[in-house]
C-alpha positions in Angstrom: 2.7 4.6 21.4 5.0 5.5 24.3 7.9 3.6 22.8 7.3 5.2 19.4 9.8 7.9 18.4 8.1 11.4 18.4 9.1 12.1 14.8 7.2 9.0 13.7 4.1 10.1 15.6 4.4 13.6 14.2 4.9 12.5 10.6 1.8 10.2 10.7 -0.3 13.0 12.3 0.7 15.4 9.5 0.0 12.6 6.9 -3.5 12.0 8.3 -4.3 15.7 8.5 -3.0 16.3 5.0 -5.3 13.8 3.4 -8.3 14.9 5.4 -7.7 18.5 4.3 -7.2 17.5 0.7 -10.5 15.6 0.7 -12.3 18.4 2.5 -11.1 21.0 0.0 -12.3 18.8 -2.9 -15.6 18.2 -1.2 -16.3 21.8 -0.2 -14.7 23.8 -3.0 -14.7 21.3 -5.8 -18.2 22.2 -7.0 -17.3 25.8 -7.5 -15.1 25.2 -10.6 -16.1 23.2 -13.6 -12.7 21.5 -13.8 -12.9 20.2 -10.3 -16.7 19.5 -10.2 -16.5 16.3 -12.2 -13.6 15.0 -10.0 -15.5 15.9 -6.9 -18.5 13.9 -8.1 -16.3 10.9 -9.0 -14.7 11.1 -5.6 -17.9 11.2 -3.6 -19.2 8.2 -5.7 -16.4 6.0 -4.3 -17.6 6.2 -0.7 -18.9 2.6 -0.5 -15.6 0.9 -1.6 -13.7 3.4 0.4 -15.7 2.5 3.5 -15.4 -1.2 2.8 -11.6 -1.0 2.5 -11.4 1.1 5.7 -13.5 -1.4 7.6 -11.2 -4.2 6.4 -8.2 -2.1 7.5 -9.7 -1.6 11.0 -10.7 -5.2 11.3 -7.2 -6.2 10.4 -5.9 -4.0 13.2 -8.1 -5.8 15.7 -7.2 -9.3 14.3 -3.6 -8.2 14.4 -3.8 -7.5 18.1 -4.2 -3.7 18.0 -6.9 -1.3 19.1 -9.9 -0.8 16.8 -9.4 2.9 17.4 -6.9 4.0 14.8 -6.8 7.6 13.4 -4.9 6.4 10.4 -8.2 4.9 9.1 -9.2 8.5 8.3 -6.2 8.8 5.9 -7.1 5.4 4.4 -10.7 6.4 3.7 -9.7 9.8 2.2 -6.9 8.3 0.0 -9.2 5.5 -1.3 -11.8 8.1 -2.2 -9.2 10.1 -4.2 -7.3 7.2 -5.6 -10.4 5.4 -6.9 -11.6 8.7 -8.4 -8.3 9.0 -10.3 -7.9 5.4 -11.3 -11.5 4.9 -12.5 -11.0 7.9 -14.9 -8.1 6.0 -16.7 -9.5 4.6 -19.9 -9.9 0.9 -19.8 -8.7 0.4 -16.3 -10.6 -1.1 -13.3 -8.7 -0.8 -10.0 -11.1 -3.2 -8.1 -11.7 -6.1 -10.5 -12.3 -8.6 -7.8 -14.9 -6.5 -6.1 -16.6 -5.8 -9.4 -16.8 -9.5 -10.2 -18.3 -10.2 -6.8 -20.9 -7.4 -6.9 -22.0 -8.3 -10.4 -21.8 -12.1 -9.7 -19.7 -12.6 -12.8 -17.3 -15.6 -12.9 -17.0 -15.4 -9.2 -15.2 -18.7 -8.7 -12.7 -18.1 -11.5 -12.0 -14.6 -10.2 -11.4 -15.7 -6.6 -9.2 -18.6 -7.8 -7.1 -16.3 -9.9 -7.0 -13.7 -7.2 -5.6 -16.3 -4.7 -3.1 -18.0 -7.1 -1.7 -14.8 -8.6 -1.4 -13.2 -5.2 0.7 -16.1 -3.9 2.9 -16.3 -7.0 3.4 -12.5 -7.1 4.1 -12.5 -3.3 6.9 -15.1 -3.8 8.3 -13.3 -6.8 8.3 -10.0 -4.9 10.0 -11.6 -2.0 12.7 -13.2 -4.2 13.4 -10.1 -6.2 13.6 -8.0 -3.0 15.9 -10.5 -1.3 18.2 -10.8 -4.3 18.3 -7.1 -4.8 19.0 -6.5 -1.1 21.8 -9.1 -1.1 23.5 -7.7 -4.2 23.3 -4.2 -3.0 24.7 -5.1 0.4 27.6 -7.0 -1.2 28.4 -3.9 -3.3 27.9 -1.2 -0.6 29.1 -3.4 2.3 25.9 -2.8 4.3 24.4 -5.2 6.9 20.8 -6.1 7.2 18.6 -6.3 10.3 16.2 -9.3 9.9 17.2 -11.4 12.9 17.4 -8.5 15.3 14.0 -7.2 14.2 12.1 -10.4 15.0 10.9 -9.0 18.3 8.9 -6.4 16.5 6.4 -9.0 15.2 3.8 -10.9 17.1 4.3 -14.6 18.0 0.9 -15.6 16.7 1.2 -16.4 13.0 -2.4 -15.4 12.2 -2.0 -12.1 14.0 1.2 -11.6 12.1 -0.7 -11.9 8.8 -3.2 -9.3 9.7 -0.4 -7.1 11.1 1.1 -7.1 7.6 -2.3 -6.8 5.9 -3.2 -3.4 7.5 0.3 -2.1 7.4 2.2 -3.2 4.3 -0.8 -4.3 2.4 -3.5 -1.8 2.7 -1.7 1.3 4.0 1.3 1.2 1.7 -0.5 0.0 -1.4 -3.2 2.6 -1.0 -0.7 5.4 -0.9 1.9 4.3 -3.4 -0.1 2.4 -6.0 -3.8 3.4 -5.7 -3.0 7.1 -5.3 0.6 7.8 -6.5 0.7 5.4 -9.4 -2.8 6.2 -10.6 -2.1 10.0 -10.4 1.1 9.8 -12.5 -0.6 7.4 -14.9 -3.6 9.6 -15.4 -1.5 12.8 -15.6 1.2 11.6 -18.0 -0.6 8.7 -19.7 2.4 6.5 -19.4 2.1 3.3 -17.3 5.9 2.6 -17.2 6.7 6.0 -15.9 3.9 5.7 -13.3 5.3 2.4 -12.1 8.8 3.8 -11.8 7.8 7.0 -10.0 5.6 5.1 -7.5 8.4 2.6 -6.9 10.9 5.5 -6.1 8.4 7.1 -3.8 7.8 3.7 -2.1 11.5 3.2 -1.6 11.9 6.8 -0.2 9.0 6.2 2.2 10.9 3.4 3.9 13.6 5.8 4.9 11.2 8.4 6.2 9.5 8.7 9.6 6.2 7.6 8.0 7.6 4.1 8.3 7.8 2.9 11.9 11.0 0.9 11.1 12.8 3.7 9.3 15.6 4.0 11.9 16.5 0.3 11.3 16.4 0.8 7.6 18.9 3.7 7.9 21.4 1.1 9.1 21.6 0.0 5.5 19.9 2.9 3.5 21.3 2.3 0.0 20.5 -1.4 0.0 17.1 -0.8 1.5 16.2 1.9 -1.0 17.3 -0.2 -4.0 15.6 -3.3 -2.8 12.4 -1.4 -2.0 12.4 0.2 -5.5 12.7 -3.2 -7.2 9.9 -4.6 -5.1 7.9 -1.4 -5.8 8.2 -2.1 -9.5 6.8 -5.5 -9.0 3.8 -4.2 -7.1 3.3 -1.4 -9.6 3.2 -3.8 -12.5 0.8 -6.1 -10.6 -1.4 -3.1 -9.8 -1.6 -2.1 -13.5 -2.3 -5.7 -14.6 -4.5 -7.1 -11.8 -5.7 -4.2 -9.7 -5.6 -3.0 -6.1 -6.9 -6.1 -4.3 -4.4 -8.6 -5.7 -1.5 -6.1 -5.1 -2.6 -5.7 -1.4 -2.7 -9.5 -0.8 0.6 -10.2 -2.7 2.4 -7.5 -0.8 1.0 -8.8 2.5 2.2 -12.3 1.7 5.6 -11.2 0.6 6.2 -9.7 4.0 4.5 -12.4 6.0 6.2 -15.5 4.5 9.8 -14.7 5.6 8.6 -13.8 9.1 6.5 -17.0 9.2 9.4 -19.2 8.1 12.4 -17.6 9.7 11.4 -15.4 12.7 
């Protein structure tokens, strides 16, 4: 942490505390008002999948070469509680279809095969769309990207790299911008297209904020980064709506891992 800029540390601490406070408020005061009581019960009912996702997040930290002690896990747990409570209240939508199939033992082989294949295809599509969007934006706005110079930020071990992206890009980002943000707008407005667009804009803005550890590098080409991230965010949003959280997490992870695996 000693080489991490202080604004990044501060932003992440505020983020963690915010989600812990939101969850605590719903838990403690939610039962006092009829409008919030039902949401509180739905949120508390999600503790098992929230714990499972948090454990996967922490395990990915360890397998990615980091300490198992990570305070951000508290934010992951709280966000998953809230995000699943929102998403599972959307008519006809299941945010964890793969987990549901496994727990019910329904078409497990088919579900896992589709999960793997669609994740790979979507990961490549997201990578291509992001790369094309970034290239076009850079040619228009005359900005220069960072990729070669940023190679030192990633681990040499290819397997560790995968888990590095799984806990960071995959779980952390998809939990915030799809499971929580997209689900919230979708449930509030009842419009999937608007929810996908809003979550993509928030996702793009996040990359230029201190919440992203690489935001200073992204500010070397902010317009291109914002537009490319928004395009990729639309891909992940559409995938989330169609295939759920698990597939989106893996596809996002693969889209970030593949170029590092091949070119860095």
